[in-house]
Structures are given as C-alpha cells and as structure tokens.
C-alpha positions, 0 to 999 in steps of 0.5 A: 266728932263729925263736923255738922255740914248741912249740905253737900257742896262741890269742893266742900272741905269736910274731907280736908279738915284733918289736914287743915288743922295745922294750917290755921293761924295760932291766934287771930281776931274775927273770922271771915269766910266770903265763899261759904259753900258747905261751911265746913271750915267755919263749923270746925273753927266755931266748934273749937272756939266754943269749947275753948271759951267754955274752958278758958273764958276767952273773949268771943270773936265775931264771925262773918259768913257770906256768899254770892248765892242768895238761896244758900245764904237764906238757907243758913239763916233759916238753919240759924233762926228756924231749924225746928220748922225746917226739920218739919218741912224736910220730914214732909219732903222725905215722906213724899219722896218715898211715895212718888218717883217723880217727886224730885222733878216736881220739887225742882220745877217749883223751886225754879218757879221761885218758891219763897221763904222757909219752904225754899230752904227746905227744897234746897236741902231736899234737892241737894240730898237727892240730886246727882252727886249732891251737885249745885249747878244753875243754867244760864237762866239761873235755874237749878238743872241737876238731875235726880240721883240714884239713892235708895235711902237719901239722908233728907233729914238729919235732925242732929246735924241741923240742930248742932249747925243751928247752935253753931250759927247763933250770933253769926253774921250771914250775908249775901254779897260778892267777896269784894265787898268784904275788903274794907271789913276785916282789920289787922289780925283778923282771919279770912279763909277763901275757898273760891270756885277752883280754876280748872285743871284742864280746858275740858274739866271746867266746873266754875259755874255754881250759879249763872255767873261764871268765876273766870280767870279774870275773877281769879286775878281779882281775888289775888288782888284782894288777897294782897290788899288784905295782906298789906292790911295785916290780915291773916289769909288762907286760900284753897285752889287747884294745883295749877301753874296759873294759880301758883303764879298769882300767889308768888311770894306767899306760902304754898302747901299741898293737900290731897283731896278726893275728886268726886264730881266726874261723870266717869267713876274711873276719873274720880280719886285723889288729886293735889290741891294747894293752900296759900297762906300769908303766914307760916312756913313756905315748905311747898310740901304735901301736908298729909295723905 
C-alpha cells in the first residue's frame, strides 16, 4: 500500500522506502525526525507501528517531528488538526486553477505577501502540486519563487491521502526548530532519522537552499557532531546523504550502506536517472554495499 505523503519534496524518501525497510533498527524507543520534508519514513514507520499495536498491544512510542521551515510545520499541524477544512479549501483551489490560466501566479503572490492560517497551508499544497517538479525553493527574501509546472490535471486534492496522513499524525509532536534543538531530547534507545539537505555532488550541482537559509558544508560538519553526540548517548541513528568523499569522511567509523535513488530535479531531462546515495548508521553491519536495485 502506498505511503500517504502529502507533498512532493526534493530528496523525498518515498522511492527508497523498500530499500530502507531492512535498515531500520529492530527495536527502539521513541522516534525523532528533525528534517521532516515529505515525512515518508515517518509515515512508513508509524503505519507499521499502528498495525503491530493492533495485533500485539505493544506500548505506544512517542513521535517527534520537526523542521526549520515554519510553513511546512504548520502544514502538517493543519493536516493533523483540520484536515476536512483543508480539503474544502483545496477543492476551491482546484476549481479556480482549471478556470484561470494565471491562477497559479495569483496564489503565489498572495502566499509571498504573507497569507495566514489554514489558507496558507492550502496554498502551500496547491503550489507544491502545480509548480515545476513539485520543488520548494525560496529566494534570499524568503519568497517562494518556483514557476508554474506543465500539468494537464495536477493532483491538487487527494482526500484519501490527506485523511490517512491526518490519522497517522494524531498524537504526534510537531515543532519548528533547527535540528540542534533536539540534541538533549532523545534518550538511550530512541531512534533518530536524519535527512538533511544533501551535500552537492559537484560545485555546479548545489541545491541546498530550500529556504533563504543555506545548509552549507559547515552545517554538514555540525550535523556530524550532533550525530556523534547522540551516538555517545546510546541513541540509534540513521542518516541519508549524497555519496561523496566529504560526507563519508565526516562519518568515518560508522556503518555506511549504499542505495539507489532517482534524480528528478534537474532542468536537463537527460541528466535525471539513477544515482547512489549513502545511508549512515551507528548500528547494523558495515558492508558498504548497494542495498537494492
């Protein structure tokens, strides 16, 4: 059954979930995801947990989701708390989108002027489903600047996905802050999945700025320090990143596996395709082999 991701996201892990299944720890306490994005890994784990609980009546673990993008976090809160009203607003956007060729840019302008509340979350989803490649990107002023995509019938409203996602988010803690703030929260045995903006494969292939705040090489180094501190604490950690010498150096001594992913964000279609990514863990075996094709 397909995982109910609400939005498209650069580097989203939906396509990798089958490869990830054998990489998660067998047992763990609470779950943390400080770079939420599309939330695919969370939705996969949460769905399985609910299924197991219905069968084995296991104690319920807590889930802590966070991201530095406040609009993304507010979107997930609205999916959790106001899904029916959100669906209704999206139906209105869908109707207007098909009647007005310029509607996308009208909504984008309103969004950049600082729309509020549930309407902003509806605009977020609408723009995400209708913009070029489902890309979220902000300029230096913090304005969403992705152009309209070429879609005949974009999936602006998916009631089934939104309602299931809402159900999976019930009782989940959702907060907006930088990953460093979670350092003192996890305890021994808790599982933290880290999916930061990837380190660029080449100097000209950089896409680390989902918001006006870049995620630089220095930030990658800070993240590696964070990883090591939580490792010393006895937490279970799994991190995704680009398959580069720089990232492998940062995580020397940990278990590194390789997975295949499809590169979708490139203006040249011929440069899209399968690439390798690495998964770093502080548990499991260090085979440094490709997990799956």
